[in-house]
Structures are given as C-alpha cells and as structure tokens.
ZAKOLNU-170163 format. One record per residue (C-alpha): x, y, z. Coordinates in steps of 0.25 Angstrom, whole numbers, padded with zeros to 4 digits, always signed. Example, Ala and Ser with C-alpha at 12.3 -4.5 7.8 and 13.67 -1.06 7.14 Angstrom:
<pts>
+0049-0018+0031;+0055-0004+0029;
</pts>
This chain:
<pts>
+0680-0558+0208;+0671-0570+0204;+0665-0570+0218;+0662-0556+0218;+0655-0557+0204;+0648-0569+0210;+0643-0561+0222;+0638-0550+0213;+0631-0560+0204;+0624-0566+0216;+0620-0552+0222;+0614-0549+0208;+0607-0562+0207;+0600-0560+0221;+0596-0546+0218;+0590-0551+0204;+0581-0561+0212;+0574-0550+0219;+0561-0547+0213;+0552-0534+0214;+0538-0538+0218;+0533-0531+0205;+0542-0541+0197;+0536-0553+0205;+0522-0548+0202;+0524-0547+0188;+0531-0560+0187;+0519-0567+0194;+0509-0561+0185;+0517-0566+0173;+0517-0580+0179;+0506-0590+0176;+0510-0600+0186;+0502-0597+0198;+0505-0610+0205;+0520-0608+0205;+0529-0602+0215;+0538-0590+0212;+0550-0585+0221;+0554-0571+0221;+0563-0563+0230;+0559-0549+0233;+0562-0537+0242;+0549-0531+0248;+0542-0528+0260;+0529-0533+0266;+0519-0522+0264;+0506-0530+0270;+0503-0543+0277;+0490-0548+0271;+0485-0558+0281;+0472-0553+0286;+0469-0564+0297;+0480-0573+0301;+0495-0571+0298;+0499-0585+0304;+0493-0598+0308;+0496-0608+0320;+0505-0619+0314;+0510-0632+0320;+0523-0631+0328;+0529-0643+0321;+0540-0638+0311;+0536-0648+0300;+0521-0645+0301;+0517-0630+0302;+0502-0633+0300;+0491-0625+0306;+0488-0630+0320;+0474-0630+0327;+0473-0625+0342;+0466-0635+0351;+0465-0638+0366;+0479-0643+0367;+0487-0633+0358;+0489-0632+0343;+0486-0644+0335;+0493-0648+0322;+0484-0657+0315;+0494-0660+0304;+0505-0665+0313;+0495-0669+0324;+0502-0661+0336;+0498-0651+0346;+0507-0639+0350;+0505-0629+0361;+0508-0618+0351;+0509-0616+0336;+0518-0609+0326;+0513-0597+0320;+0515-0598+0305;+0513-0586+0297;+0506-0585+0283;+0507-0571+0279;+0503-0564+0266;+0511-0551+0264;+0512-0541+0253;+0526-0539+0250;+0530-0526+0242;+0541-0519+0236;+0542-0506+0227;+0536-0513+0215;+0524-0521+0220;+0519-0530+0231;+0515-0545+0232;+0508-0554+0242;+0517-0565+0248;+0514-0576+0258;+0523-0578+0269;+0522-0591+0276;+0528-0598+0288;+0542-0593+0290;+0541-0582+0280;+0528-0577+0287;+0535-0577+0301;+0547-0570+0295;+0538-0559+0290;+0531-0557+0303;+0545-0556+0310;+0544-0569+0317;+0558-0574+0311;+0571-0567+0312;+0575-0567+0298;+0569-0572+0285;+0570-0572+0270;+0557-0572+0262;+0556-0580+0250;+0541-0581+0245;+0534-0588+0235;+0524-0579+0226;
</pts>
C-alpha cells in the first residue's frame, strides 16, 4: 500500500511540474532577474521556426570543440583546435515559437536539441532555459 501511495504522489509531482506557457510568461514578467536562468517543463508544439537565414553552422568534428570552422583549400579548418577536416558537423541553432492553448513563447534550440527538433535524432527530451 505504501508503494502505491508513493507512485501516486510521484505521478502527481510530475504533473504539477508541467507549466502552461501563459503561466511561464506571467512568471517571467514578474521576475526582475533577467540575467538568471529559469527552467520550465511544458507540453506544447512548435508553431513557427524563426530563423530567416541560417538554421545551422558548420562546426568542428572534434567532440570536445564544436566551434565554427572555416572552409579553405584543404577542407574545413578549425582555428580553435588547429585541425583540418574533410567535412564538418552541422550544428543547429534554431529559434522557434512554442505554443499551447494559453499562449506562445520563443525558445532557442541549440546543438542536440536543434538536431532533435529537425528530426536528425531518433528520440529526445527537450529541457530548455528561458
């Protein structure tokens, strides 16, 4: 019986962590700490992708680097790690409008989250910072 009550409480805690976008926008307007990060969990849909020009940039193939590379005569050169590669890793930087039935909010999706949004990964869970 204790385990069942514990599971019900856990389910209730998870559902109470879910925020509506209207609630998030209201909370952000009340906050006066614009330099702080805020974490929210929401259930919504992407209603618009805002990027006008480029949705990704050419990045270094090194796992520890991921900086922008420059194309030269020998391939793609990373000036940070001082290496040249024959190809580059597309690294997504997407600004998208996420909506629910209460409101909408713009969210930045970088790297793995951007790739997941574009369908370049099999599964993902998005946690974003507003």
